[in-house]
Structure formats: structure tokens, C-alpha cells
All heavy atoms as TSV, in Angstrom:
chain	resi	resn	atom	element	x	y	z
A	1	MET	N	N	0.840	-1.168	0.000
A	1	MET	CA	C	0.000	0.000	0.000
A	1	MET	C	C	0.887	1.233	0.000
A	1	MET	O	O	1.771	1.372	0.824
A	1	MET	CB	C	-0.895	-0.023	1.238
A	1	MET	CG	C	-1.711	1.237	1.411
A	1	MET	SD	S	-2.738	1.262	2.907
A	1	MET	CE	C	-4.004	0.119	2.446
A	2	SER	N	N	0.661	2.094	-0.918
A	2	SER	CA	C	1.448	3.324	-0.974
A	2	SER	C	C	0.751	4.414	-0.176
A	2	SER	O	O	-0.427	4.293	0.161
A	2	SER	CB	C	1.633	3.773	-2.424
A	2	SER	OG	O	0.413	4.267	-2.939
A	3	GLY	N	N	1.471	5.468	0.113
A	3	GLY	CA	C	0.901	6.586	0.851
A	3	GLY	C	C	-0.303	7.182	0.154
A	3	GLY	O	O	-1.226	7.659	0.797
A	4	SER	N	N	-0.323	7.128	-1.168
A	4	SER	CA	C	-1.447	7.702	-1.899
A	4	SER	C	C	-2.698	6.838	-1.774
A	4	SER	O	O	-3.791	7.290	-2.085
A	4	SER	CB	C	-1.088	7.894	-3.372
A	4	SER	OG	O	-0.801	6.642	-3.970
A	5	ASP	N	N	-2.548	5.580	-1.328
A	5	ASP	CA	C	-3.699	4.706	-1.140
A	5	ASP	C	C	-4.408	4.975	0.189
A	5	ASP	O	O	-5.490	4.454	0.427
A	5	ASP	CB	C	-3.276	3.235	-1.169
A	5	ASP	CG	C	-2.788	2.799	-2.541
A	5	ASP	OD1	O	-3.162	3.436	-3.550
A	5	ASP	OD2	O	-2.014	1.836	-2.597
A	6	LEU	N	N	-3.777	5.759	1.046
A	6	LEU	CA	C	-4.352	6.041	2.354
A	6	LEU	C	C	-5.389	7.148	2.258
A	6	LEU	O	O	-5.242	8.105	1.490
A	6	LEU	CB	C	-3.262	6.464	3.332
A	6	LEU	CG	C	-2.195	5.420	3.657
A	6	LEU	CD1	C	-1.113	6.038	4.526
A	6	LEU	CD2	C	-2.812	4.216	4.342
A	7	LYS	N	N	-6.422	7.022	3.077
A	7	LYS	CA	C	-7.430	8.068	3.186
A	7	LYS	C	C	-6.883	9.159	4.104
A	7	LYS	O	O	-5.969	8.927	4.896
A	7	LYS	CB	C	-8.718	7.488	3.749
A	7	LYS	CG	C	-9.325	6.462	2.835
A	7	LYS	CD	C	-10.540	5.846	3.467
A	7	LYS	CE	C	-11.068	4.780	2.528
A	7	LYS	NZ	N	-11.916	3.826	3.200
A	8	GLN	N	N	-7.475	10.334	4.027
A	8	GLN	CA	C	-6.994	11.459	4.833
A	8	GLN	C	C	-7.035	11.131	6.322
A	8	GLN	O	O	-6.104	11.451	7.055
A	8	GLN	CB	C	-7.797	12.720	4.542
A	8	GLN	CG	C	-7.282	13.949	5.270
A	8	GLN	CD	C	-5.853	14.296	4.915
A	8	GLN	OE1	O	-5.505	14.339	3.741
A	8	GLN	NE2	N	-5.013	14.534	5.909
A	9	ASN	N	N	-8.099	10.483	6.784
A	9	ASN	CA	C	-8.174	10.167	8.215
A	9	ASN	C	C	-7.070	9.191	8.630
A	9	ASN	O	O	-6.560	9.269	9.741
A	9	ASN	CB	C	-9.549	9.629	8.599
A	9	ASN	CG	C	-9.870	8.296	7.975
A	9	ASN	OD1	O	-9.541	8.024	6.817
A	9	ASN	ND2	N	-10.538	7.442	8.723
A	10	GLU	N	N	-6.676	8.305	7.729
A	10	GLU	CA	C	-5.578	7.388	8.026
A	10	GLU	C	C	-4.250	8.133	8.082
A	10	GLU	O	O	-3.431	7.881	8.968
A	10	GLU	CB	C	-5.526	6.285	6.977
A	10	GLU	CG	C	-6.738	5.360	7.033
A	10	GLU	CD	C	-6.878	4.465	5.818
A	10	GLU	OE1	O	-6.478	4.867	4.708
A	10	GLU	OE2	O	-7.405	3.356	5.985
A	11	ARG	N	N	-4.043	9.065	7.165
A	11	ARG	CA	C	-2.818	9.875	7.195
A	11	ARG	C	C	-2.766	10.705	8.474
A	11	ARG	O	O	-1.714	10.848	9.098
A	11	ARG	CB	C	-2.727	10.755	5.956
A	11	ARG	CG	C	-2.334	10.001	4.700
A	11	ARG	CD	C	-1.963	10.930	3.559
A	11	ARG	NE	N	-3.089	11.694	3.073
A	11	ARG	CZ	C	-3.963	11.271	2.142
A	11	ARG	NH1	N	-3.820	10.082	1.602
A	11	ARG	NH2	N	-4.962	12.037	1.765
A	12	ASP	N	N	-3.922	11.256	8.874
A	12	ASP	CA	C	-3.979	12.042	10.109
A	12	ASP	C	C	-3.634	11.180	11.325
A	12	ASP	O	O	-2.910	11.616	12.222
A	12	ASP	CB	C	-5.361	12.659	10.297
A	12	ASP	CG	C	-5.684	13.725	9.263
A	12	ASP	OD1	O	-4.758	14.217	8.575
A	12	ASP	OD2	O	-6.881	14.058	9.132
A	13	ALA	N	N	-4.144	9.956	11.343
A	13	ALA	CA	C	-3.871	9.054	12.470
A	13	ALA	C	C	-2.395	8.684	12.515
A	13	ALA	O	O	-1.792	8.642	13.597
A	13	ALA	CB	C	-4.737	7.796	12.361
A	14	ILE	N	N	-1.805	8.425	11.364
A	14	ILE	CA	C	-0.375	8.101	11.313
A	14	ILE	C	C	0.454	9.291	11.807
A	14	ILE	O	O	1.417	9.117	12.543
A	14	ILE	CB	C	0.035	7.671	9.891
A	14	ILE	CG1	C	-0.587	6.310	9.571
A	14	ILE	CG2	C	1.555	7.632	9.737
A	14	ILE	CD1	C	-0.497	5.915	8.113
A	15	SER	N	N	0.053	10.491	11.426
A	15	SER	CA	C	0.761	11.690	11.899
A	15	SER	C	C	0.670	11.812	13.415
A	15	SER	O	O	1.648	12.181	14.078
A	15	SER	CB	C	0.189	12.944	11.237
A	15	SER	OG	O	0.496	12.965	9.874
A	16	SER	N	N	-0.492	11.493	13.958
A	16	SER	CA	C	-0.658	11.537	15.410
A	16	SER	C	C	0.269	10.527	16.084
A	16	SER	O	O	0.940	10.838	17.072
A	16	SER	CB	C	-2.121	11.245	15.765
A	16	SER	OG	O	-2.310	11.290	17.155
A	17	GLY	N	N	0.313	9.307	15.550
A	17	GLY	CA	C	1.227	8.299	16.074
A	17	GLY	C	C	2.670	8.735	15.958
A	17	GLY	O	O	3.483	8.506	16.855
A	18	GLY	N	N	2.995	9.396	14.864
A	18	GLY	CA	C	4.352	9.894	14.657
A	18	GLY	C	C	4.739	10.959	15.665
A	18	GLY	O	O	5.874	10.986	16.151
A	19	ARG	N	N	3.795	11.826	15.997
A	19	ARG	CA	C	4.081	12.857	17.007
A	19	ARG	C	C	4.365	12.226	18.361
A	19	ARG	O	O	5.283	12.634	19.080
A	19	ARG	CB	C	2.928	13.855	17.099
A	19	ARG	CG	C	2.883	14.849	15.965
A	19	ARG	CD	C	1.871	15.958	16.202
A	19	ARG	NE	N	0.511	15.451	16.281
A	19	ARG	CZ	C	-0.266	15.194	15.229
A	19	ARG	NH1	N	0.190	15.381	14.009
A	19	ARG	NH2	N	-1.497	14.758	15.386
A	20	ILE	N	N	3.582	11.208	18.707
A	20	ILE	CA	C	3.783	10.530	19.990
A	20	ILE	C	C	5.131	9.812	20.004
A	20	ILE	O	O	5.882	9.883	20.984
A	20	ILE	CB	C	2.613	9.567	20.268
A	20	ILE	CG1	C	1.337	10.379	20.519
A	20	ILE	CG2	C	2.917	8.631	21.435
A	20	ILE	CD1	C	0.065	9.579	20.510
A	21	ALA	N	N	5.451	9.122	18.914
A	21	ALA	CA	C	6.741	8.433	18.828
A	21	ALA	C	C	7.886	9.443	18.832
A	21	ALA	O	O	8.931	9.200	19.447
A	21	ALA	CB	C	6.799	7.565	17.572
A	22	GLY	N	N	7.701	10.568	18.181
A	22	GLY	CA	C	8.719	11.621	18.178
A	22	GLY	C	C	8.948	12.188	19.569
A	22	GLY	O	O	10.084	12.479	19.950
A	23	ALA	N	N	7.863	12.326	20.323
A	23	ALA	CA	C	7.991	12.812	21.703
A	23	ALA	C	C	8.803	11.824	22.543
A	23	ALA	O	O	9.583	12.233	23.409
A	23	ALA	CB	C	6.612	13.034	22.322
A	24	TYR	N	N	8.634	10.540	22.272
A	24	TYR	CA	C	9.437	9.535	22.972
A	24	TYR	C	C	10.914	9.724	22.652
A	24	TYR	O	O	11.763	9.692	23.549
A	24	TYR	CB	C	8.971	8.123	22.588
A	24	TYR	CG	C	9.927	7.050	23.053
A	24	TYR	CD1	C	10.069	6.756	24.405
A	24	TYR	CD2	C	10.718	6.348	22.146
A	24	TYR	CE1	C	10.962	5.787	24.845
A	24	TYR	CE2	C	11.614	5.381	22.570
A	24	TYR	CZ	C	11.733	5.104	23.916
A	24	TYR	OH	O	12.629	4.154	24.351
A	25	LEU	N	N	11.233	9.948	21.373
A	25	LEU	CA	C	12.634	10.171	20.999
A	25	LEU	C	C	13.199	11.398	21.699
A	25	LEU	O	O	14.337	11.386	22.167
A	25	LEU	CB	C	12.767	10.315	19.479
A	25	LEU	CG	C	12.439	9.074	18.651
A	25	LEU	CD1	C	12.528	9.391	17.171
A	25	LEU	CD2	C	13.332	7.906	19.027
A	26	GLU	N	N	12.404	12.463	21.787
A	26	GLU	CA	C	12.848	13.657	22.512
A	26	GLU	C	C	13.097	13.327	23.976
A	26	GLU	O	O	14.080	13.783	24.559
A	26	GLU	CB	C	11.806	14.769	22.397
A	26	GLU	CG	C	11.758	15.400	21.032
A	26	GLU	CD	C	10.741	16.526	20.947
A	26	GLU	OE1	O	10.264	17.007	22.004
A	26	GLU	OE2	O	10.427	16.920	19.821
A	27	GLN	N	N	12.204	12.541	24.555
A	27	GLN	CA	C	12.312	12.173	25.969
A	27	GLN	C	C	13.625	11.440	26.247
A	27	GLN	O	O	14.267	11.687	27.272
A	27	GLN	CB	C	11.125	11.298	26.354
A	27	GLN	CG	C	11.156	10.782	27.758
A	27	GLN	CD	C	10.043	9.768	28.011
A	27	GLN	OE1	O	9.133	9.603	27.225
A	27	GLN	NE2	N	10.143	9.080	29.125
A	28	ILE	N	N	14.020	10.547	25.348
A	28	ILE	CA	C	15.248	9.784	25.586
A	28	ILE	C	C	16.471	10.457	24.972
A	28	ILE	O	O	17.588	9.962	25.097
A	28	ILE	CB	C	15.123	8.325	25.076
A	28	ILE	CG1	C	14.939	8.264	23.555
A	28	ILE	CG2	C	14.017	7.600	25.817
A	28	ILE	CD1	C	15.031	6.858	22.969
A	29	GLY	N	N	16.259	11.586	24.279
A	29	GLY	CA	C	17.378	12.331	23.706
A	29	GLY	C	C	18.055	11.627	22.552
A	29	GLY	O	O	19.256	11.785	22.346
A	30	GLN	N	N	17.306	10.875	21.800
A	30	GLN	CA	C	17.870	10.109	20.684
A	30	GLN	C	C	17.067	10.395	19.414
A	30	GLN	O	O	15.847	10.277	19.431
A	30	GLN	CB	C	17.811	8.614	21.009
A	30	GLN	CG	C	18.442	7.719	19.987
A	30	GLN	CD	C	19.912	7.998	19.796
A	30	GLN	OE1	O	20.286	8.701	18.884
A	30	GLN	NE2	N	20.734	7.462	20.676
A	31	PHE	N	N	17.741	10.770	18.355
A	31	PHE	CA	C	17.026	11.131	17.139
A	31	PHE	C	C	17.475	10.347	15.914
A	31	PHE	O	O	16.840	10.414	14.874
A	31	PHE	CB	C	17.153	12.635	16.888
A	31	PHE	CG	C	16.631	13.435	18.048
A	31	PHE	CD1	C	17.487	13.955	18.995
A	31	PHE	CD2	C	15.274	13.603	18.216
A	31	PHE	CE1	C	16.999	14.658	20.081
A	31	PHE	CE2	C	14.770	14.302	19.302
A	31	PHE	CZ	C	15.634	14.832	20.238
A	32	ASP	N	N	18.532	9.589	16.045
A	32	ASP	CA	C	19.001	8.755	14.955
A	32	ASP	C	C	18.498	7.336	15.213
A	32	ASP	O	O	18.976	6.664	16.127
A	32	ASP	CB	C	20.533	8.781	14.876
A	32	ASP	CG	C	21.066	8.081	13.644
A	32	ASP	OD1	O	20.341	7.243	13.055
A	32	ASP	OD2	O	22.217	8.356	13.277
A	33	LEU	N	N	17.522	6.901	14.428
A	33	LEU	CA	C	16.906	5.603	14.671
A	33	LEU	C	C	17.907	4.457	14.599
A	33	LEU	O	O	17.722	3.427	15.248
A	33	LEU	CB	C	15.762	5.363	13.677
A	33	LEU	CG	C	14.600	6.349	13.741
A	33	LEU	CD1	C	13.551	5.993	12.684
A	33	LEU	CD2	C	13.981	6.410	15.119
A	34	ARG	N	N	18.971	4.637	13.863
A	34	ARG	CA	C	19.988	3.585	13.758
A	34	ARG	C	C	20.680	3.333	15.085
A	34	ARG	O	O	21.244	2.250	15.297
A	34	ARG	CB	C	21.035	3.957	12.706
A	34	ARG	CG	C	20.477	4.054	11.295
A	34	ARG	CD	C	21.503	4.582	10.353
A	34	ARG	NE	N	21.872	5.948	10.773
A	34	ARG	CZ	C	22.788	6.695	10.170
A	34	ARG	NH1	N	23.466	6.208	9.159
A	34	ARG	NH2	N	23.036	7.911	10.586
A	35	ASN	N	N	20.664	4.302	15.973
A	35	ASN	CA	C	21.363	4.177	17.253
A	35	ASN	C	C	20.481	3.694	18.394
A	35	ASN	O	O	20.957	3.574	19.527
A	35	ASN	CB	C	21.995	5.518	17.637
A	35	ASN	CG	C	23.094	5.913	16.676
A	35	ASN	OD1	O	23.743	5.061	16.077
A	35	ASN	ND2	N	23.287	7.204	16.507
A	36	LEU	N	N	19.222	3.416	18.122
A	36	LEU	CA	C	18.344	2.934	19.180
A	36	LEU	C	C	18.726	1.506	19.567
A	36	LEU	O	O	19.087	0.696	18.717
A	36	LEU	CB	C	16.883	2.948	18.725
A	36	LEU	CG	C	16.250	4.309	18.436
A	36	LEU	CD1	C	14.817	4.130	17.960
A	36	LEU	CD2	C	16.305	5.228	19.639
A	37	THR	N	N	18.626	1.228	20.850
A	37	THR	CA	C	18.807	-0.149	21.301
A	37	THR	C	C	17.581	-0.952	20.863
A	37	THR	O	O	16.546	-0.366	20.519
A	37	THR	CB	C	18.933	-0.206	22.837
A	37	THR	OG1	O	17.665	0.167	23.415
A	37	THR	CG2	C	20.051	0.686	23.366
A	38	PRO	N	N	17.665	-2.274	20.894
A	38	PRO	CA	C	16.477	-3.066	20.557
A	38	PRO	C	C	15.261	-2.712	21.423
A	38	PRO	O	O	14.131	-2.645	20.922
A	38	PRO	CB	C	16.936	-4.512	20.783
A	38	PRO	CG	C	18.409	-4.457	20.474
A	38	PRO	CD	C	18.856	-3.133	21.043
A	39	ASP	N	N	15.476	-2.471	22.713
A	39	ASP	CA	C	14.361	-2.088	23.584
A	39	ASP	C	C	13.795	-0.721	23.218
A	39	ASP	O	O	12.574	-0.519	23.236
A	39	ASP	CB	C	14.786	-2.089	25.051
A	39	ASP	CG	C	14.965	-3.496	25.609
A	39	ASP	OD1	O	14.438	-4.464	25.010
A	39	ASP	OD2	O	15.640	-3.614	26.653
A	40	GLN	N	N	14.676	0.231	22.907
A	40	GLN	CA	C	14.212	1.557	22.496
A	40	GLN	C	C	13.457	1.479	21.174
A	40	GLN	O	O	12.441	2.162	20.995
A	40	GLN	CB	C	15.387	2.519	22.373
A	40	GLN	CG	C	16.001	2.889	23.693
A	40	GLN	CD	C	17.305	3.646	23.531
A	40	GLN	OE1	O	18.056	3.438	22.572
A	40	GLN	NE2	N	17.591	4.521	24.495
A	41	TRP	N	N	13.945	0.666	20.247
A	41	TRP	CA	C	13.270	0.500	18.962
A	41	TRP	C	C	11.863	-0.078	19.185
A	41	TRP	O	O	10.891	0.391	18.606
A	41	TRP	CB	C	14.079	-0.395	18.030
A	41	TRP	CG	C	13.354	-0.708	16.755
A	41	TRP	CD1	C	12.847	-1.908	16.387
A	41	TRP	CD2	C	13.048	0.204	15.692
A	41	TRP	NE1	N	12.232	-1.800	15.157
A	41	TRP	CE2	C	12.345	-0.518	14.716
A	41	TRP	CE3	C	13.303	1.559	15.490
A	41	TRP	CZ2	C	11.881	0.067	13.536
A	41	TRP	CZ3	C	12.846	2.141	14.310
A	41	TRP	CH2	C	12.147	1.396	13.362
A	42	ALA	N	N	11.762	-1.080	20.045
A	42	ALA	CA	C	10.462	-1.688	20.337
A	42	ALA	C	C	9.517	-0.665	20.960
A	42	ALA	O	O	8.331	-0.594	20.599
A	42	ALA	CB	C	10.636	-2.894	21.257
A	43	GLU	N	N	10.030	0.146	21.860
A	43	GLU	CA	C	9.206	1.177	22.504
A	43	GLU	C	C	8.775	2.239	21.488
A	43	GLU	O	O	7.623	2.685	21.495
A	43	GLU	CB	C	9.981	1.821	23.658
A	43	GLU	CG	C	9.181	2.805	24.471
A	43	GLU	CD	C	8.079	2.160	25.310
A	43	GLU	OE1	O	8.091	0.934	25.503
A	43	GLU	OE2	O	7.198	2.908	25.767
A	44	PHE	N	N	9.687	2.654	20.628
A	44	PHE	CA	C	9.365	3.619	19.576
A	44	PHE	C	C	8.242	3.073	18.685
A	44	PHE	O	O	7.257	3.764	18.421
A	44	PHE	CB	C	10.618	3.907	18.747
A	44	PHE	CG	C	10.356	4.713	17.509
A	44	PHE	CD1	C	10.187	6.077	17.582
A	44	PHE	CD2	C	10.285	4.099	16.271
A	44	PHE	CE1	C	9.940	6.835	16.435
A	44	PHE	CE2	C	10.039	4.827	15.115
A	44	PHE	CZ	C	9.866	6.200	15.206
A	45	CYS	N	N	8.382	1.826	18.243
A	45	CYS	CA	C	7.362	1.213	17.379
A	45	CYS	C	C	6.033	1.096	18.106
A	45	CYS	O	O	4.969	1.356	17.525
A	45	CYS	CB	C	7.825	-0.159	16.906
A	45	CYS	SG	S	9.190	-0.092	15.732
A	46	ASP	N	N	6.078	0.710	19.373
A	46	ASP	CA	C	4.854	0.589	20.162
A	46	ASP	C	C	4.149	1.930	20.288
A	46	ASP	O	O	2.927	2.016	20.119
A	46	ASP	CB	C	5.167	0.021	21.541
A	46	ASP	CG	C	3.917	-0.176	22.369
A	46	ASP	OD1	O	3.063	-0.989	21.966
A	46	ASP	OD2	O	3.784	0.487	23.420
A	47	LYS	N	N	4.913	2.976	20.562
A	47	LYS	CA	C	4.306	4.302	20.698
A	47	LYS	C	C	3.700	4.764	19.382
A	47	LYS	O	O	2.610	5.342	19.362
A	47	LYS	CB	C	5.318	5.298	21.235
A	47	LYS	CG	C	5.753	4.969	22.653
A	47	LYS	CD	C	6.182	6.179	23.398
A	47	LYS	CE	C	6.595	5.828	24.812
A	47	LYS	NZ	N	5.469	5.596	25.702
A	48	MET	N	N	4.385	4.509	18.278
A	48	MET	CA	C	3.860	4.872	16.959
A	48	MET	C	C	2.559	4.118	16.684
A	48	MET	O	O	1.549	4.703	16.291
A	48	MET	CB	C	4.899	4.575	15.877
A	48	MET	CG	C	4.386	4.765	14.470
A	48	MET	SD	S	4.154	6.477	14.043
A	48	MET	CE	C	5.532	6.685	12.964
A	49	PHE	N	N	2.585	2.803	16.909
A	49	PHE	CA	C	1.424	1.967	16.632
A	49	PHE	C	C	0.255	2.333	17.538
A	49	PHE	O	O	-0.874	2.532	17.075
A	49	PHE	CB	C	1.795	0.491	16.792
A	49	PHE	CG	C	0.655	-0.436	16.514
A	49	PHE	CD1	C	0.234	-0.659	15.213
A	49	PHE	CD2	C	0.007	-1.089	17.551
A	49	PHE	CE1	C	-0.829	-1.515	14.954
A	49	PHE	CE2	C	-1.048	-1.941	17.294
A	49	PHE	CZ	C	-1.464	-2.156	15.997
A	50	GLN	N	N	0.513	2.401	18.841
A	50	GLN	CA	C	-0.559	2.708	19.788
A	50	GLN	C	C	-1.136	4.110	19.554
A	50	GLN	O	O	-2.355	4.307	19.652
A	50	GLN	CB	C	-0.066	2.569	21.230
A	50	GLN	CG	C	0.285	1.150	21.629
A	50	GLN	CD	C	-0.890	0.200	21.562
A	50	GLN	OE1	O	-2.038	0.572	21.770
A	50	GLN	NE2	N	-0.604	-1.040	21.237
A	51	GLY	N	N	-0.278	5.070	19.243
A	51	GLY	CA	C	-0.755	6.424	18.962
A	51	GLY	C	C	-1.623	6.476	17.719
A	51	GLY	O	O	-2.649	7.168	17.684
A	52	THR	N	N	-1.237	5.734	16.695
A	52	THR	CA	C	-2.026	5.674	15.464
A	52	THR	C	C	-3.368	5.004	15.730
A	52	THR	O	O	-4.420	5.504	15.304
A	52	THR	CB	C	-1.254	4.916	14.365
A	52	THR	OG1	O	-0.029	5.612	14.105
A	52	THR	CG2	C	-2.056	4.821	13.081
A	53	CYS	N	N	-3.346	3.891	16.456
A	53	CYS	CA	C	-4.591	3.181	16.768
A	53	CYS	C	C	-5.534	4.048	17.601
A	53	CYS	O	O	-6.744	4.074	17.346
A	53	CYS	CB	C	-4.288	1.882	17.506
A	53	CYS	SG	S	-3.518	0.633	16.471
A	54	GLU	N	N	-4.990	4.743	18.582
A	54	GLU	CA	C	-5.819	5.606	19.427
A	54	GLU	C	C	-6.470	6.720	18.597
A	54	GLU	O	O	-7.641	7.042	18.776
A	54	GLU	CB	C	-5.006	6.197	20.573
A	54	GLU	CG	C	-5.800	7.103	21.493
A	54	GLU	CD	C	-7.021	6.427	22.117
A	54	GLU	OE1	O	-6.980	5.220	22.400
A	54	GLU	OE2	O	-8.042	7.133	22.326
A	55	ALA	N	N	-5.723	7.293	17.683
A	55	ALA	CA	C	-6.282	8.334	16.819
A	55	ALA	C	C	-7.394	7.764	15.938
A	55	ALA	O	O	-8.424	8.408	15.747
A	55	ALA	CB	C	-5.186	8.960	15.962
A	56	MET	N	N	-7.207	6.554	15.430
A	56	MET	CA	C	-8.254	5.919	14.611
A	56	MET	C	C	-9.501	5.635	15.464
A	56	MET	O	O	-10.627	5.828	14.995
A	56	MET	CB	C	-7.741	4.625	13.979
A	56	MET	CG	C	-6.671	4.820	12.930
A	56	MET	SD	S	-7.225	5.711	11.462
A	56	MET	CE	C	-8.270	4.472	10.711
A	57	ARG	N	N	-9.314	5.218	16.712
A	57	ARG	CA	C	-10.460	4.974	17.598
A	57	ARG	C	C	-11.216	6.275	17.865
A	57	ARG	O	O	-12.449	6.299	17.841
A	57	ARG	CB	C	-10.009	4.350	18.912
A	57	ARG	CG	C	-9.695	2.876	18.809
A	57	ARG	CD	C	-9.496	2.236	20.178
A	57	ARG	NE	N	-8.263	2.654	20.815
A	57	ARG	CZ	C	-7.084	2.063	20.630
A	57	ARG	NH1	N	-6.980	1.023	19.833
A	57	ARG	NH2	N	-6.016	2.504	21.256
A	58	ARG	N	N	-10.483	7.359	18.112
A	58	ARG	CA	C	-11.137	8.654	18.341
A	58	ARG	C	C	-11.928	9.078	17.118
A	58	ARG	O	O	-13.060	9.562	17.234
A	58	ARG	CB	C	-10.112	9.730	18.691
A	58	ARG	CG	C	-9.666	9.730	20.118
A	58	ARG	CD	C	-8.900	11.004	20.474
A	58	ARG	NE	N	-7.821	11.318	19.553
A	58	ARG	CZ	C	-6.570	10.868	19.646
A	58	ARG	NH1	N	-6.235	10.071	20.624
A	58	ARG	NH2	N	-5.666	11.228	18.773
A	59	GLN	N	N	-11.336	8.901	15.942
A	59	GLN	CA	C	-12.023	9.270	14.710
A	59	GLN	C	C	-13.294	8.446	14.537
A	59	GLN	O	O	-14.327	8.979	14.153
A	59	GLN	CB	C	-11.111	9.074	13.497
A	59	GLN	CG	C	-9.981	10.048	13.418
A	59	GLN	CD	C	-9.026	9.705	12.294
A	59	GLN	OE1	O	-9.248	8.808	11.498
A	59	GLN	NE2	N	-7.918	10.429	12.229
A	60	ALA	N	N	-13.218	7.151	14.811
A	60	ALA	CA	C	-14.395	6.290	14.660
A	60	ALA	C	C	-15.470	6.704	15.650
A	60	ALA	O	O	-16.650	6.785	15.299
A	60	ALA	CB	C	-14.003	4.829	14.875
A	61	LYS	N	N	-15.077	6.975	16.884
A	61	LYS	CA	C	-16.035	7.388	17.908
A	61	LYS	C	C	-16.723	8.685	17.507
A	61	LYS	O	O	-17.932	8.833	17.703
A	61	LYS	CB	C	-15.327	7.560	19.249
A	61	LYS	CG	C	-16.224	7.935	20.384
A	61	LYS	CD	C	-15.451	8.104	21.663
A	61	LYS	CE	C	-16.382	8.599	22.766
A	61	LYS	NZ	N	-15.655	9.009	23.937
A	62	ASP	N	N	-15.969	9.601	16.941
A	62	ASP	CA	C	-16.527	10.891	16.536
A	62	ASP	C	C	-17.437	10.786	15.329
A	62	ASP	O	O	-18.289	11.648	15.122
A	62	ASP	CB	C	-15.404	11.892	16.234
A	62	ASP	CG	C	-14.620	12.279	17.470
A	62	ASP	OD1	O	-15.117	12.032	18.602
A	62	ASP	OD2	O	-13.510	12.815	17.321
A	63	SER	N	N	-17.261	9.752	14.520
A	63	SER	CA	C	-18.043	9.681	13.276
A	63	SER	C	C	-19.203	8.700	13.334
A	63	SER	O	O	-20.056	8.705	12.455
A	63	SER	CB	C	-17.125	9.305	12.102
A	63	SER	OG	O	-16.639	7.989	12.265
A	64	ILE	N	N	-19.287	7.858	14.356
A	64	ILE	CA	C	-20.383	6.908	14.461
A	64	ILE	C	C	-21.621	7.668	14.962
A	64	ILE	O	O	-21.569	8.321	16.006
A	64	ILE	CB	C	-20.033	5.746	15.408
A	64	ILE	CG1	C	-18.879	4.940	14.799
A	64	ILE	CG2	C	-21.243	4.862	15.659
A	64	ILE	CD1	C	-18.336	3.851	15.679
A	65	PRO	N	N	-22.723	7.584	14.228
A	65	PRO	CA	C	-23.892	8.419	14.560
A	65	PRO	C	C	-24.769	7.883	15.674
A	65	PRO	O	O	-25.807	8.437	15.956
A	65	PRO	CB	C	-24.669	8.420	13.236
A	65	PRO	CG	C	-24.322	7.140	12.588
A	65	PRO	CD	C	-22.900	6.865	12.984
A	66	PHE	N	N	-24.374	6.819	16.363
A	66	PHE	CA	C	-25.221	6.286	17.441
A	66	PHE	C	C	-24.421	6.056	18.702
A	66	PHE	O	O	-23.268	6.155	18.782
A	66	PHE	CB	C	-25.908	4.985	17.025
A	66	PHE	CG	C	-24.985	3.981	16.438
A	66	PHE	CD1	C	-24.309	3.069	17.234
A	66	PHE	CD2	C	-24.753	3.925	15.058
A	66	PHE	CE1	C	-23.452	2.140	16.684
A	66	PHE	CE2	C	-23.908	2.987	14.508
A	66	PHE	CZ	C	-23.253	2.096	15.317
């Protein structure tokens, strides 16, 4: 799936996950992904994934009419 295949709400959710993952990198003072330890990499991925999922849940909650 290419980026152009994504809907706007999906791109927005990914951006939200990216901001959360970026905040984690700021917190640990590391910005070069190549230098992350395996544990840091796992945490970065988890924050990205969980942040994206949470944004998608919020969007669904806001758009469901019942």
C-alpha cells in the first residue's frame, strides 16, 4: 500500500502516532533511529502503533452516529 492509497483520516492518524513516537525520541534524547537499542526500537514502534490506533479509535467514535 502506498501513501497515496491512504485516506486522509488514516494519514492524520499516522501523523498523530508519529508525534507521539517523536515525543518519545525527545524524551530519551535520541534522534538517529539507527542508534536505538532493541528495547528503544520496540518502545518507539509501540508508541507509533498505539498512537495511530488511538487516533483511529477517536475518529471512529466521533463519526459513528449512534
